[in-house]
KEKE-3310 file (N, C-alpha, C; in steps of 0.2 Angstrom, whole numbers, plus 5000, padded with zeros to 4 digits):
npx = (5004:5003:5009:5014:5009:4997:4981:4970:4966:4976:4990:5003:5018:5029:5047:5062:5074:5079:5093:5098:5105:5097:5080:5063:5049:5036:5025:5010:4997:4995:4989:4992:5003:5005:5013:5029:5043:5060:5063:5051:5046:5056:5054:5044:5050:5060:5054:5052:5064:5078:5088:5086:5085:5088:5078:5075:5080:5098:5103:5110:5103:5101:5090:5088:5078:5076:5069:5066:5058:5044:5042:5043:5052:5048:5035:5022:5020:5010:5014:5021:5029:5045:5053:5067:5077:5093:5101:5113:5119:5121:5123:5126:5133:5129:5119:5123:5123:5110:5107:5104:5094:5077:5070:5060:5044:5046:5046:5053:5052:5040:5042:5052:5045:5036:5043:5055:5067:5076:5080:5090:5097:5093:5080:5076:5064:5053:5057:5054:5060:5056:5045:5050:5049:5035:5032:5038:5030:5018:5020:5020:5006:5001:5005:4997:4984:4985:4983:4970:4962:4963:4961:4962:4969:4981:4984:4995:4998:5005:4995:4997:5008:5014:5005:5002:4992:4987:4981:4966:4959:4969:4975:4984:4986:4997:5008:5013:5024:5034:5040:5049:5040:5029:5017:5002:5001:5009:5013:5012:5022:5033:5032:5033:5046:5054:5050:5052:5066:5071:5067:5074:5087:5088:5087:5075:5058:5043:5025:5014:5002:4994:4985:4977:4971:4960:4957:4944:4940:4929:4912:4905:4915:4921:4912:4898:4898:4911:4919:4922:4928:4933:4936:4947:4956:4958:4964:4975:4982:4984:4993:5005:5021:5022:5010:4995:4982:4967:4957:4942:4934:4924:4928:4933:4927:4914:4907:4903:4893:4877:4863:4857:4868:4878:4873:4876:4870:4860:4859:4854:4865:4872:4880:4877:4874:4876:4885:4882:4892:4906:4906:4906:4918:4919:4913:4900:4891:4902:4905:4911:4907:4910:4914:4928:4940:4944:4956:4964:4978:4987:5003:5014:5027:5044:5052:5065:5075:5087:5086:5087:5079:5069:5070:5070:5081:5084:5085:5077:5081:5081:5085:5092:5091:5098:5095:5105:5111:5104:5090:5073:5066:5053:5044:5033:5034:5041:5031:5021:5023:5021:5009:5002:5006:5000:4986:4985:4987:4976:4965:4968:4967:4953:4947:4950:4944:4931:4929:4930:4919:4907:4909:4905:4896:4880:4868:4857:4856:4844)
npy = (4994:5011:5025:5037:5045:5056:5063:5059:5060:5069:5065:5064:5058:5059:5058:5053:5059:5069:5070:5063:5059:5066:5072:5072:5072:5062:5066:5062:5062:5075:5086:5085:5096:5107:5122:5121:5123:5121:5133:5139:5132:5134:5147:5145:5137:5145:5153:5145:5140:5137:5147:5161:5172:5178:5173:5160:5143:5141:5132:5130:5128:5127:5122:5118:5113:5099:5093:5078:5069:5068:5080:5089:5099:5110:5108:5099:5081:5073:5061:5053:5065:5067:5074:5081:5086:5090:5087:5097:5103:5095:5091:5079:5075:5083:5077:5065:5063:5060:5048:5037:5042:5049:5063:5074:5079:5076:5064:5054:5044:5037:5033:5024:5015:5010:5005:5000:5005:5020:5035:5045:5056:5072:5069:5062:5055:5061:5074:5092:5095:5087:5094:5102:5095:5094:5108:5109:5100:5107:5118:5112:5109:5122:5127:5119:5123:5137:5136:5129:5136:5151:5163:5160:5162:5159:5161:5163:5167:5172:5173:5173:5173:5163:5169:5181:5190:5195:5211:5212:5223:5230:5223:5221:5215:5218:5219:5206:5200:5209:5207:5196:5187:5184:5191:5200:5211:5225:5231:5220:5212:5219:5219:5205:5202:5207:5200:5186:5187:5188:5176:5167:5169:5165:5151:5146:5142:5145:5143:5145:5153:5150:5156:5151:5156:5153:5161:5164:5151:5140:5137:5121:5111:5096:5084:5077:5069:5058:5064:5077:5093:5102:5092:5086:5097:5099:5087:5088:5099:5095:5085:5091:5093:5096:5102:5105:5108:5112:5123:5127:5141:5149:5140:5134:5144:5144:5137:5146:5154:5159:5152:5162:5171:5164:5160:5162:5173:5174:5182:5187:5191:5201:5192:5180:5170:5179:5180:5186:5184:5174:5163:5149:5147:5145:5133:5122:5108:5100:5105:5117:5134:5145:5156:5162:5150:5146:5143:5139:5135:5128:5128:5119:5124:5123:5108:5105:5112:5123:5120:5111:5096:5083:5065:5049:5034:5022:5011:5012:5020:5034:5051:5066:5079:5090:5098:5099:5107:5115:5125:5130:5144:5148:5137:5139:5150:5146:5137:5143:5144:5130:5127:5134:5127:5114:5118:5121:5108:5101:5108:5107:5093:5091:5099:5091:5079:5084:5087:5075:5068:5076:5085:5100:5111:5106:5112:5126:5142:5155)
npz = (5000:4995:5003:5000:4990:4983:4977:4963:4949:4945:4950:4963:4969:4981:4985:4993:5006:5020:5021:5011:4994:4985:4982:4977:4965:4958:4945:4939:4927:4922:4910:4892:4882:4890:4894:4901:4910:4918:4924:4926:4937:4946:4951:4960:4970:4974:4983:4994:4998:5009:5021:5017:5024:5041:5049:5045:5043:5042:5033:5017:5003:4986:4980:4967:4953:4943:4928:4923:4915:4904:4898:4883:4872:4879:4883:4891:4889:4893:4899:4913:4924:4930:4943:4951:4965:4970:4986:4994:5005:5017:5034:5041:5053:5063:5068:5074:5088:5092:5088:5096:5104:5106:5099:5108:5102:5089:5075:5078:5088:5085:5071:5074:5082:5073:5061:5065:5061:5058:5049:5056:5052:5051:5052:5041:5031:5038:5039:5036:5024:5014:5009:4998:4987:4985:4983:4970:4963:4964:4956:4944:4944:4944:4932:4923:4928:4924:4910:4910:4918:4917:4924:4937:4954:4966:4983:4997:5014:5030:5045:5058:5072:5084:5098:5092:5081:5064:5060:5054:5048:5043:5032:5017:5003:4994:5002:5005:4999:5003:5014:5026:5031:5023:5025:5025:5033:5037:5049:5058:5053:5057:5071:5073:5068:5078:5089:5085:5082:5095:5101:5093:5096:5109:5107:5105:5099:5089:5085:5070:5060:5044:5030:5015:5000:4986:4971:4959:4956:4948:4950:4956:4957:4965:4975:4983:5000:5000:4991:4993:4990:5000:5009:5003:5002:5016:5020:5012:5017:5030:5029:5027:5034:5052:5053:5063:5063:5054:5045:5036:5028:5040:5049:5065:5072:5067:5076:5085:5080:5076:5066:5058:5058:5051:5039:5022:5013:4997:4982:4965:4953:4939:4933:4938:4953:4968:4983:5000:5010:5016:5024:5023:5016:5002:4999:4998:5004:5000:4987:4976:4977:4969:4975:4983:4988:5004:5016:5031:5041:5055:5061:5071:5084:5079:5083:5085:5096:5105:5118:5133:5134:5142:5138:5131:5128:5115:5121:5132:5143:5154:5149:5143:5131:5119:5104:5090:5075:5061:5061:5058:5067:5066:5058:5051:5042:5030:5027:5020:5005:5003:5007:4997:4986:4988:4988:4975:4969:4973:4968:4954:4953:4956:4945:4934:4938:4938:4925:4919:4923:4922:4912:4908:4919:4924:4929:4926:4931:4931)
capx = (5000:5007:5007:5018:5005:4990:4977:4966:4967:4982:4993:5009:5022:5036:5052:5069:5075:5082:5100:5100:5108:5092:5073:5059:5042:5034:5019:5006:4990:4995:4987:4998:5003:5005:5020:5032:5051:5063:5063:5044:5045:5061:5051:5040:5054:5064:5050:5052:5071:5081:5094:5085:5085:5090:5072:5074:5086:5103:5105:5111:5101:5099:5084:5087:5074:5077:5064:5069:5054:5037:5042:5047:5052:5045:5028:5021:5018:5005:5017:5024:5034:5049:5056:5073:5081:5098:5103:5120:5122:5119:5128:5124:5137:5125:5113:5126:5122:5103:5106:5101:5089:5072:5069:5053:5040:5048:5043:5059:5050:5035:5046:5056:5040:5032:5047:5061:5073:5074:5085:5091:5100:5089:5073:5074:5057:5049:5059:5051:5064:5051:5040:5052:5046:5028:5032:5039:5024:5013:5022:5017:4999:4999:5006:4991:4979:4985:4980:4963:4958:4968:4959:4963:4975:4981:4988:4995:5001:5004:4991:4998:5014:5012:4998:5001:4988:4987:4975:4962:4958:4975:4977:4986:4989:5003:5013:5015:5031:5038:5043:5051:5035:5024:5011:4999:5000:5016:5014:5013:5029:5038:5032:5035:5053:5057:5048:5056:5073:5073:5066:5079:5094:5087:5087:5068:5054:5036:5021:5012:4995:4994:4979:4978:4965:4960:4952:4943:4938:4922:4907:4904:4921:4920:4906:4895:4901:4918:4923:4921:4934:4935:4939:4953:4960:4960:4969:4982:4986:4985:4998:5011:5025:5021:5003:4991:4975:4965:4950:4939:4930:4924:4931:4931:4923:4907:4903:4901:4889:4870:4861:4856:4874:4882:4870:4879:4864:4862:4855:4855:4869:4872:4884:4875:4873:4881:4884:4883:4897:4909:4908:4907:4925:4918:4911:4893:4890:4908:4905:4913:4901:4912:4918:4935:4941:4948:4958:4969:4981:4991:5009:5017:5033:5049:5053:5072:5077:5093:5084:5088:5072:5069:5068:5073:5085:5081:5085:5072:5084:5079:5091:5091:5093:5098:5095:5110:5109:5101:5082:5068:5063:5046:5043:5027:5036:5042:5025:5017:5022:5019:5001:4999:5007:4995:4980:4985:4987:4969:4961:4968:4964:4946:4945:4951:4939:4924:4929:4929:4913:4901:4911:4903:4891:4874:4862:4857:4852:4842)
capy = (5000:5017:5031:5042:5048:5059:5064:5054:5061:5072:5062:5066:5054:5062:5053:5056:5060:5076:5070:5058:5063:5070:5071:5074:5070:5059:5069:5059:5065:5082:5086:5087:5103:5113:5125:5119:5123:5121:5140:5141:5128:5137:5153:5144:5134:5150:5156:5141:5138:5139:5152:5167:5177:5176:5170:5153:5139:5143:5127:5133:5124:5130:5119:5118:5107:5096:5089:5072:5066:5070:5087:5089:5105:5115:5106:5092:5076:5068:5056:5055:5070:5066:5080:5080:5092:5088:5090:5099:5106:5091:5091:5073:5074:5087:5072:5059:5062:5058:5041:5033:5046:5052:5070:5076:5083:5074:5058:5049:5038:5034:5029:5018:5010:5007:5002:4997:5008:5027:5039:5050:5062:5077:5067:5057:5056:5066:5081:5097:5095:5084:5099:5105:5091:5096:5114:5108:5097:5112:5122:5109:5110:5129:5128:5117:5128:5143:5134:5127:5142:5157:5168:5157:5164:5155:5166:5161:5172:5171:5177:5173:5170:5163:5172:5187:5189:5201:5215:5211:5229:5233:5219:5224:5209:5220:5218:5199:5199:5215:5206:5189:5183:5183:5193:5206:5216:5227:5232:5214:5210:5223:5216:5198:5202:5208:5194:5180:5188:5186:5168:5163:5170:5161:5144:5143:5142:5147:5141:5150:5151:5152:5156:5150:5157:5152:5165:5162:5144:5139:5133:5114:5107:5092:5080:5075:5064:5056:5067:5084:5097:5104:5086:5085:5103:5098:5082:5090:5104:5091:5081:5095:5092:5100:5105:5102:5110:5115:5126:5129:5146:5151:5135:5133:5150:5142:5134:5152:5158:5157:5150:5168:5174:5159:5159:5166:5175:5173:5186:5186:5197:5201:5187:5174:5171:5183:5179:5191:5183:5168:5159:5142:5146:5144:5126:5120:5101:5097:5107:5124:5139:5150:5160:5161:5144:5149:5138:5141:5129:5129:5124:5119:5126:5118:5104:5105:5118:5123:5120:5104:5092:5076:5060:5042:5031:5016:5005:5014:5024:5041:5055:5073:5080:5097:5096:5103:5108:5122:5124:5136:5146:5147:5134:5142:5155:5142:5133:5147:5141:5123:5127:5136:5121:5109:5120:5120:5101:5099:5111:5104:5086:5092:5101:5085:5075:5087:5087:5068:5065:5079:5089:5106:5111:5104:5116:5133:5147:5161)
capz = (5000:4995:5007:4998:4985:4984:4971:4960:4942:4945:4956:4965:4973:4983:4987:4996:5013:5021:5020:5005:4989:4982:4984:4971:4965:4951:4944:4934:4925:4920:4903:4888:4879:4895:4894:4907:4910:4925:4926:4929:4943:4951:4953:4966:4974:4977:4989:5000:4999:5016:5021:5013:5029:5048:5052:5043:5044:5038:5028:5011:4997:4980:4978:4959:4951:4936:4925:4920:4910:4904:4895:4877:4868:4883:4884:4894:4884:4895:4902:4920:4925:4935:4946:4955:4968:4974:4992:4993:5011:5023:5039:5045:5059:5068:5071:5077:5095:5093:5085:5101:5108:5103:5101:5109:5097:5083:5073:5079:5092:5081:5066:5077:5084:5067:5056:5068:5058:5056:5047:5061:5049:5050:5052:5036:5027:5042:5038:5031:5018:5009:5006:4992:4981:4985:4979:4963:4960:4964:4951:4938:4944:4943:4925:4920:4929:4920:4904:4910:4922:4917:4929:4944:4957:4973:4987:5004:5018:5037:5048:5065:5074:5092:5100:5089:5075:5060:5061:5047:5045:5040:5027:5011:4999:4990:5006:5006:4996:5005:5021:5026:5034:5019:5029:5022:5038:5038:5056:5061:5051:5061:5077:5072:5067:5085:5093:5083:5083:5102:5102:5089:5100:5115:5105:5106:5092:5090:5079:5066:5056:5037:5026:5008:4996:4978:4968:4952:4956:4946:4954:4954:4958:4971:4975:4990:5004:5000:4986:4994:4988:5006:5013:5000:5004:5023:5020:5009:5022:5036:5027:5027:5040:5057:5053:5068:5063:5047:5045:5030:5029:5047:5053:5072:5074:5065:5082:5089:5076:5075:5059:5055:5056:5047:5032:5017:5009:4990:4977:4958:4950:4932:4930:4941:4960:4972:4991:5005:5014:5014:5030:5020:5013:4995:4998:5001:5002:4997:4980:4976:4975:4964:4979:4985:4993:5010:5021:5036:5045:5061:5061:5078:5084:5077:5089:5086:5099:5109:5125:5136:5135:5144:5133:5133:5123:5112:5126:5137:5148:5154:5148:5141:5124:5116:5097:5087:5068:5058:5061:5057:5073:5065:5052:5048:5037:5024:5025:5015:4998:5003:5007:4990:4981:4990:4986:4967:4967:4975:4963:4948:4953:4955:4939:4930:4940:4936:4917:4917:4925:4920:4907:4911:4924:4921:4931:4924:4935:4928)
cpx = (5004:5004:5011:5015:4999:4988:4974:4967:4974:4986:5001:5012:5028:5040:5058:5068:5079:5090:5103:5103:5103:5085:5069:5052:5041:5027:5016:4999:4990:4993:4993:4997:5003:5012:5023:5040:5053:5062:5056:5043:5050:5058:5047:5045:5059:5060:5051:5059:5074:5086:5093:5086:5087:5084:5070:5080:5091:5106:5105:5109:5099:5092:5083:5084:5076:5071:5067:5065:5047:5036:5046:5046:5047:5037:5027:5018:5012:5007:5019:5029:5039:5053:5061:5076:5087:5099:5111:5123:5120:5125:5125:5127:5133:5120:5116:5124:5115:5102:5102:5095:5083:5070:5061:5050:5041:5045:5048:5056:5044:5037:5049:5051:5037:5037:5053:5068:5071:5081:5086:5094:5095:5081:5071:5068:5053:5051:5055:5054:5060:5047:5043:5049:5038:5027:5033:5033:5018:5014:5019:5009:4997:5000:5000:4985:4979:4982:4972:4959:4963:4967:4960:4969:4975:4986:4989:4999:5000:5000:4992:5005:5014:5005:4997:4998:4989:4981:4971:4960:4963:4978:4978:4990:4996:5009:5016:5022:5036:5041:5045:5046:5029:5017:5008:4998:5007:5018:5015:5020:5034:5038:5034:5043:5057:5056:5052:5063:5075:5072:5072:5086:5094:5087:5080:5064:5047:5032:5019:5005:4996:4987:4981:4971:4966:4955:4951:4941:4931:4918:4906:4909:4919:4913:4904:4899:4908:4922:4923:4928:4937:4938:4946:4958:4962:4965:4975:4986:4988:4991:5005:5014:5023:5014:4999:4984:4973:4958:4948:4934:4930:4927:4929:4926:4915:4903:4900:4895:4882:4868:4860:4863:4878:4880:4873:4873:4865:4857:4858:4859:4869:4875:4882:4874:4878:4879:4886:4889:4900:4911:4909:4914:4924:4916:4905:4892:4896:4909:4907:4907:4903:4915:4925:4935:4946:4949:4964:4972:4986:4997:5012:5024:5038:5051:5061:5074:5083:5091:5084:5081:5073:5067:5070:5077:5081:5080:5081:5075:5082:5086:5088:5094:5093:5099:5100:5107:5106:5094:5079:5066:5056:5045:5037:5028:5037:5036:5020:5017:5021:5012:4998:5000:5001:4988:4980:4984:4979:4965:4961:4965:4956:4943:4945:4945:4932:4924:4927:4922:4907:4903:4911:4897:4884:4868:4863:4853:4851:4841)
cpy = (5006:5022:5037:5046:5051:5062:5058:5054:5064:5070:5064:5061:5057:5056:5056:5058:5067:5076:5065:5062:5067:5068:5074:5072:5067:5062:5065:5062:5072:5082:5088:5094:5109:5116:5124:5119:5123:5128:5142:5138:5131:5143:5151:5141:5139:5153:5152:5139:5141:5144:5159:5173:5174:5172:5163:5149:5141:5138:5130:5128:5128:5128:5119:5112:5106:5092:5084:5068:5070:5077:5086:5096:5110:5114:5099:5087:5072:5062:5058:5060:5069:5072:5079:5086:5089:5091:5091:5102:5102:5091:5085:5072:5078:5082:5066:5057:5059:5051:5037:5036:5048:5059:5071:5080:5080:5067:5052:5042:5034:5030:5023:5012:5006:5002:4998:4999:5015:5030:5045:5056:5067:5075:5062:5060:5061:5073:5086:5098:5092:5089:5102:5102:5093:5103:5114:5105:5102:5117:5119:5110:5117:5130:5125:5121:5134:5142:5133:5133:5148:5163:5166:5160:5161:5160:5163:5166:5170:5176:5177:5170:5169:5165:5179:5187:5196:5205:5215:5217:5232:5228:5222:5219:5211:5219:5211:5198:5204:5213:5198:5184:5181:5185:5199:5212:5219:5228:5225:5211:5213:5220:5209:5198:5203:5202:5188:5181:5186:5179:5165:5164:5166:5153:5141:5144:5144:5144:5147:5148:5154:5152:5155:5151:5155:5156:5163:5155:5144:5135:5126:5109:5103:5088:5078:5069:5063:5060:5075:5088:5100:5098:5085:5091:5101:5093:5084:5094:5100:5087:5085:5094:5098:5104:5101:5103:5113:5117:5128:5135:5149:5146:5134:5138:5149:5140:5140:5156:5155:5155:5157:5171:5170:5159:5164:5168:5175:5178:5185:5192:5196:5195:5180:5175:5175:5182:5185:5191:5176:5164:5152:5141:5143:5137:5125:5113:5098:5100:5115:5128:5144:5156:5158:5154:5147:5144:5141:5134:5131:5125:5125:5122:5121:5114:5104:5112:5117:5123:5112:5101:5085:5071:5054:5040:5025:5010:5006:5017:5031:5045:5062:5074:5088:5096:5101:5104:5115:5121:5131:5138:5147:5144:5136:5147:5151:5138:5137:5144:5134:5123:5129:5130:5116:5111:5119:5113:5099:5102:5108:5097:5087:5095:5095:5080:5077:5086:5080:5066:5069:5084:5097:5106:5110:5109:5123:5137:5153:5160)
cpz = (5000:4999:5006:4992:4987:4977:4968:4952:4941:4951:4957:4970:4975:4986:4989:5003:5014:5019:5015:5000:4985:4984:4977:4971:4958:4950:4938:4933:4923:4912:4899:4885:4884:4895:4901:4906:4918:4928:4929:4936:4948:4954:4960:4972:4978:4983:4995:5002:5006:5015:5018:5018:5036:5051:5050:5044:5039:5034:5021:5005:4992:4978:4970:4957:4944:4934:4921:4914:4909:4900:4889:4873:4872:4885:4887:4889:4887:4899:4909:4920:4931:4937:4951:4958:4972:4981:4992:4999:5017:5028:5044:5052:5065:5071:5074:5084:5097:5090:5090:5105:5103:5105:5102:5104:5090:5081:5075:5083:5088:5075:5068:5079:5079:5063:5059:5065:5057:5054:5051:5058:5047:5050:5046:5032:5031:5041:5034:5025:5012:5006:4999:4986:4980:4981:4972:4960:4959:4958:4944:4938:4942:4935:4921:4922:4925:4913:4904:4913:4922:4922:4936:4947:4964:4977:4994:5008:5026:5040:5056:5067:5082:5093:5096:5082:5071:5062:5054:5044:5042:5034:5020:5007:4996:4995:5007:5004:4998:5012:5021:5029:5029:5022:5025:5027:5039:5045:5060:5059:5055:5068:5078:5072:5074:5089:5091:5083:5090:5104:5099:5093:5106:5113:5106:5099:5094:5084:5075:5063:5049:5034:5019:5005:4989:4976:4961:4951:4953:4951:4951:4955:4965:4970:4982:4993:5004:4995:4987:4993:4995:5010:5010:5002:5011:5023:5017:5014:5028:5035:5027:5034:5045:5058:5058:5068:5056:5048:5038:5032:5037:5051:5060:5075:5072:5071:5087:5086:5077:5068:5055:5053:5051:5040:5027:5012:5001:4986:4970:4956:4943:4929:4934:4949:4963:4980:4995:5009:5012:5020:5028:5017:5006:4994:5002:4999:4999:4990:4980:4974:4970:4968:4980:4989:4998:5015:5025:5040:5050:5061:5068:5078:5082:5084:5090:5089:5103:5116:5127:5137:5138:5139:5136:5127:5120:5117:5132:5143:5148:5153:5146:5134:5122:5108:5093:5079:5067:5057:5060:5064:5072:5058:5048:5042:5030:5022:5020:5008:4997:5003:5000:4985:4982:4987:4978:4965:4968:4969:4956:4947:4952:4949:4934:4931:4937:4928:4915:4918:4922:4914:4909:4915:4921:4923:4929:4929:4931:4920)
residu = (MET:SER:THR:ASN:SER:PHE:GLY:ARG:MET:PHE:THR:VAL:THR:THR:TRP:GLY:GLU:SER:HIS:GLY:PRO:ALA:LEU:GLY:ALA:THR:VAL:ASP:GLY:CYS:PRO:PRO:ASN:VAL:ALA:LEU:THR:GLU:GLU:MET:LEU:GLN:HIS:TRP:LEU:ASP:LYS:ARG:LYS:PRO:GLY:GLN:ASN:LYS:PHE:THR:THR:GLN:ARG:GLN:GLU:ALA:ASP:ALA:VAL:ARG:ILE:LEU:SER:GLY:VAL:PHE:GLU:GLY:LYS:THR:THR:GLY:MET:PRO:ILE:GLN:LEU:MET:ILE:GLU:ASN:THR:ASP:GLN:ARG:SER:LYS:ASP:TYR:SER:GLU:ILE:MET:GLU:LYS:PHE:ARG:PRO:GLY:HIS:ALA:ASP:ILE:THR:TYR:TRP:THR:LYS:TYR:GLY:ILE:ARG:ASP:TYR:ARG:GLY:GLY:GLY:ARG:SER:SER:ALA:ARG:GLU:THR:ALA:ALA:ARG:VAL:ALA:ALA:GLY:GLY:VAL:ALA:ARG:ALA:ALA:LEU:ALA:THR:LEU:LEU:PRO:ASP:LEU:LYS:ILE:LEU:GLY:TYR:MET:VAL:GLN:MET:GLY:ASP:ARG:LYS:ILE:ASP:ARG:SER:GLN:VAL:ASP:LEU:SER:GLN:ILE:GLU:GLU:ASN:PRO:PHE:TRP:THR:PRO:ASP:ALA:ALA:ALA:ALA:GLU:ASN:TRP:ALA:GLU:TYR:LEU:GLY:ALA:LEU:ARG:LYS:SER:GLY:ASN:SER:VAL:GLY:GLY:GLY:ILE:GLU:VAL:ILE:ALA:GLN:GLY:VAL:PRO:ALA:GLY:LEU:GLY:ALA:PRO:VAL:TYR:GLY:LYS:ILE:ASP:THR:ASP:ILE:ALA:THR:ALA:MET:MET:SER:ILE:ASN:ALA:VAL:LYS:GLY:VAL:GLU:ILE:GLY:ALA:GLY:MET:ASP:ALA:ALA:CYS:LEU:THR:GLY:GLU:GLU:ASN:ALA:ASP:GLU:ILE:SER:MET:GLY:ALA:ASP:GLY:PRO:VAL:TYR:SER:SER:ASN:HIS:ALA:GLY:GLY:VAL:LEU:GLY:GLY:ILE:SER:THR:GLY:GLN:ASP:LEU:VAL:CYS:ARG:PHE:ALA:VAL:LYS:PRO:THR:SER:SER:ILE:LEU:LYS:GLU:ARG:ALA:THR:ILE:THR:LYS:SER:GLY:GLU:ASP:THR:THR:ILE:VAL:THR:LYS:GLY:ARG:HIS:ASP:PRO:CYS:VAL:GLY:ILE:ARG:ALA:VAL:PRO:VAL:GLY:GLU:ALA:MET:MET:ALA:CYS:VAL:VAL:LEU:ASP:HIS:VAL:LEU:LEU:HIS:ARG:GLY:GLN:VAL:GLY:SER:ASN:GLN:GLY:VAL:ILE:GLY)
# end
């Protein structure tokens, strides 16, 4: 049973480990004749790559992606697309001391319990390094979506660091790429810089919250019960390393609303239905409404910290551990492009599923 793949029509299988020679993804189901080059994919990988500023891990990786198959003369052929990213800056010796110890908060202990073997060098398969392959695959999905849905736009940004949230009244999407936190609130970025700088110097870390929206999504994607588009979005985001919670639309706050408050009222506009609000996050009954798809996810603090923590050894002895190496003080920062990539993969998968089952929407309004 494969547990390294996701998607049904547009499928992605990632492979490789943090300190192996390379990692990558095998992408299948991409339509043919989609313009695709390594430079196009590199644009998205450059948003995620480590070492870009003092607020991320100082591991220096170019994250240069290579397309090994499935593309001819700059266009996809409809065949499997093999993507590879070489690892060039591993420091496996940083992890030699934890060979016999389990790091609290990491997957070390569960990997050992399940498999009886684990790659202790940077966490192996459980490392967030794996997400580079997802971003590359998401780049393929974006290229296909640009052909199929040219008006679609996917945007991710940080909305929270620790208990410090953005001011929604000050959101300016043009600010997202103007600060190292991918946040649309310039004042929050300044506040977070001071806060995270102090945490980093003390050897500690903090969690974060990310919001991803997809604009220009047509109505009708998804299916009732087991094929819900919001189910697949939640699954995709939850599969990202260190994610511990996912919300669609109003999310957990929906529990605080009355039916009157929660109802997204509908009226008829010149171009079709118009909704008064979007508590549903662009999904009703598992099917897209045509509004923005809105998803948020919470990323836990990086477990690798320079603080002594109690743990045990493989032989069951009590001990302590201080994790060395180069780690993100807030892994949520680099999770932003990963969330965007996963949204792209899910939307494309549902576009292809919809096209295969019903072709175009069957119900006419007005």
